[in-house]
N, C-alpha and C positions, 0 to 999 in steps of 0.2 A: 503491499499498501503505498508506504516510503517513500520510492521512489516514480511511482505510477502520480502521485500528489507534486512530486520535486518538477517533472518535467510538467504536469497539467498548470502550473502555477508559477513556477519558475524556481531558482537558486537561492534567490532572497525572500523568496515570504515564509513566514513560518508554520506553514501551511500542515507539512510534510513529520514535524515535530510534535504538532497538536494534535493530531492523527493519531500517531502513535502514546499518545495521555489519554486520550478518550478509549482507545482503544485497551485501556488497561486500567482503565475508570468504569463502575457502576451505572446499571439503564443507558445502553446505549444498544443501536441499532444498526450490521450493517450490511451491507446488500455490495452485488461487485456483480457487470456484468463479463462477459466472454466472447472470445471471436477467434473460435480454433483451440479451443483450450486456454487464452491468452486472456489474464483479467487486462480488460483496455477502460475498465468505466467504475468507477467507486463514490458509495454518499453513504452518509451516517446520519442518525438521527439518536441525539441527547437530550434523556432529560434535565431539563432548568425546570421553573417556576414559571407563575403569573402571580407576583402579589394581587391580590384581587381584595374588593372591600370587605367582604365576610367570611377569608379564611386563602389559604395557598391553595395552588390546584398545581396537579405537575402535569407540564404539555410538556415541546421537544424542541429542539430546533432541528434544522435539517445544512449542516453542514460539517465537512465542507464534502463539496461537491467535484467531481476531478474526470476529465473523459482526457487520454493521450493524448495529445494534438493530432495527430493522423489518422484520429476516428471519429472526430468531432464534425461534429452538421449532419450527422445522421440518422438522428432520435436515440443515442444514446441514454444521453440526460435524460433526454424527456421521459425515457419509459424507468430511469435509474428513480426520480420525482417522484411520477405516479405508482410507484411501487412501493417508495421510501412512504406516503401518503398512509395508500392501501392498508401498511404492517400498522403506524400507526394506528387510524382506525379499527384494525381489529386489537391491537392492545387495550381501547378504548381511548387513547387520549385523545383530547377534544378539543387542541391548537396544537399549528406546528409553525412558528417563527424561522423566519432569515433574515438574514439582510444583503439583499442582491439586486441585480438587473432586474424593476417592475416590468420594461419589456420581456426578456424573458419569462421571467419565473409569473407574470399576469397571464401567461397566456398556459398557464401549466398548476392552476389550478390557488394560483395565492393571490392577492388586494393586498394595496395601503394601510398598513396595523392602526394607523394614527387617524384614519376616517372612521375606523371600528370601533375604538372607543381607549386605543392601548396605549403605553407612554414606553417609548423602548428605551435601554436600561442607559442609555450614552449620548450625551447632543454630540457628539459626530458622526450622525446620518446623513446619507445625500438627500433631499428628498427625493421621497420615493420608495426608497431601499430599506426600510425600516417594512418589515409584511407579514403576512400571515393568511393559515390555512385553518378554518374555521371544518371540524370533522365531526361525523354522527352526533359525539356525546356532548358537543359544545351547549349549553348554555347560557341566557343575554345574561344574567348577573353575570356572567367569565369574563369582565376586563380590571382593567388595572394598569401594572407593569412587568413588563419583560425581566424576568432575572435570571440573565446565567451562570452557568457554573462556575466555578473556580474556575477550574482547568483553563476559559473561554479567554481568564482576568491575566492568568500567570501569562502566558502568551500571548497580551495584547489582543489576541482576536477579537475583540468587540468595535464596532467602529471603524472608522478617519484616523490618521494624522500624520501631522506635518503636511507637507509637499498633496501626497494622493486628497487629505481631503482640502486642500485650497483650490487643488486643478476640479475636484466633482462641482465646488462652490460656486465654481466659475465655469464649467460648462466644457472646460477641454478634458481630455482621456490622456 
């Protein structure tokens, strides 16, 4: 998994180390896509919390999603997202959160979380990047602040920082 995410995200990203740490922790679901017995894609669901007014709610984050560059654009990521959401729904998870492209994830069952009454765990999100998929066990009272597990904070994988945040805010890539 480490090498797949290194190739998908680049050498400067903390994602491969994050995957290792998440896989070692509790409450994770890991799905892979294979082509000719080669792992070409991977997605994880990790347990997090929603700080709702009545009580904490166990939810998940879909992160990371990686597909080897030479296999991108073939629907592998789309299938992994669909399978991850189906797995979360079967487990009774009411909400799945992520940070990512609203164009990509909006076509795959996610919507702007802020528009649905959820608060992000950080102020470092470009507009629309904080997203949610509401699953079958979701109830209307489940609104509040999304709280990542400590692993995401330990690897500084919440929101954008520095030039990346500045560029996202200016519309640059």
